N, C-alpha and C positions, 0 to 999 in steps of 0.2 A: 642579610636581614630579611626574613617571609611575614608577611603582612596578614595576617586571619580575622575574618570577618568574626564580628562579636553574634553576629545571627545567620541561619542556614535557613535563607528564607526559598522553598521549591521555585525552582525555573519549568520551563519552557522545554530546556533545550530537550534534543533527540534522547529517545533510548538508546544503553546498554543494552542489545541484544544477544542472549546466548545462545546462539546456532547450535541447531539440532540438540536444543532442550527449552528453547518457550513455545507456548504453545498459543493457539491465533487465540482469541477472544472470543470470535462468533464459531469456529468448525471445531475449536481445539484441536488441531493438527498442529506437528513441531513444525516450526518455523527453518527450512533449513534451507532455499534459495533464496539468495538475499537479493536478488534485484527484482524481484515481486514484491516483498515487503513493504508494509504499511503501517502509522503508527499513528494515534493519538495520544498525545499525552495533556492531562489537565490539572489545574489547580482547584480543589473544592474544599471549603473550608479549614483552607492553610496547609493540605494533604495532597503533596504530587501522586497523580495515579498515574500509569502506562496500559493502555490499551495497543496491545502487539497483535497483526493481520499475518497470515503467510502470502495475503493476495490483494492486490490494489484495491480491488473492483468491493471486496468484500467490507474496507473498510467506508466504501463510499457507499453501498445498498445498506451496510449494519452499523449506520454508526452508533459509539454507545452514548444513555444520553449523557450528554453536560453542560452543568451550573459552573458559572464561573466560567474563568479564565484558561483557553482552550486554545490547541497548535496539533496541525494536522500535519506529518511528516510523509515521505515518500521515498522509496530506497532509487536514487539513480539505475537507471536501468544499465549503462555500460560503466561509470567510475565506482558502483557498487557504494557510495556513501550518503548520510541522509540529506534531502533536501527540502528546502519551505515546500509543502504541498502546494501552496497558495501561488507558485511563483512559477512552479514545474508547465514545463511541455508532454503529452500526452500524446501515445500512438496507441491507439482500438486496430485490432485486426482478430478476424477470425484466424486465419494463420499466428498466430501468436498460443504459444501454451501456457497459459498461466496455471498457478498451485489449484485453483478451480474454476478454471474454464471463463474466467470474465473479460483474457485477452485486450487488458490495460497493459501498457509501463509508462514509467516518470524516464525524466532527462531534466538536467538543467540547462541543457544547451540545444538550441535551437538546430544546428547543426544535424546532433545526434538524432531529435526525434525526426529531421525532414528526412537524412537519411533513412533510416527504419520506415517509414511509412509509406518510402517508396520502394523497398525492396519486399514488404509483405503488403500492398496495397492496401494501405490502410488508410485511416483520418488521423488528422493532428488537431487534438481538442485542446479547449483551458478544464481547470478545475470547474470552472461554473458550468462547464458544457457536459460537464459527467454528475455534474449533482442532479439530476433527475436521473433516475433509477432505470427508467425505461428507454435511457439510453446508454446502458453499460455493455449491454451489445451478452449476458450471459450466457454462456451457449449449452441447454439442458442435455442436448442429445451427447455432451460430454462426461455425463453423469451415473454413475449410476442409480441403486436406490435408494442408498443408502445417503447419497449427496457427494459422493467421494469420484475426484475425477479419474477419466477413464482413459488412461492410452489411445491413442488415434487405430494403434494395432492389434488392440483387441475392442476396436466397437465394433457391431452386427455392420 
């Protein structure tokens, strides 16, 4: 016997991304690497809206304007699963090459975050530490004139 709900109330559950097809809300690039993605899910006027980002730093630097309930999601860099951004551990390092050059990744597990921090000589941070965009560490030197990330091997 299956139970069926009479109402389909929208939820703040993580989005279902079509990797290689869905595009970033901020830069319109295709979401292709699930280690760095992030999302904001909102419920506005009874409707669910999903804002997908190819780089966690973009979500933090350019959040959508939200009215009503919302939740931020980040991809666990190791497990490659959605985690609640408010309870994640973050590592920021210039040695991390994320899609848009912010160099910030998320983890559900503190030990995993500490290991990457040590490996990359980075910083271990909380979401509140990253809410000030001055501390995001966006590496403008890693972008071309159109805002696209330039691989280190192709930089002058």
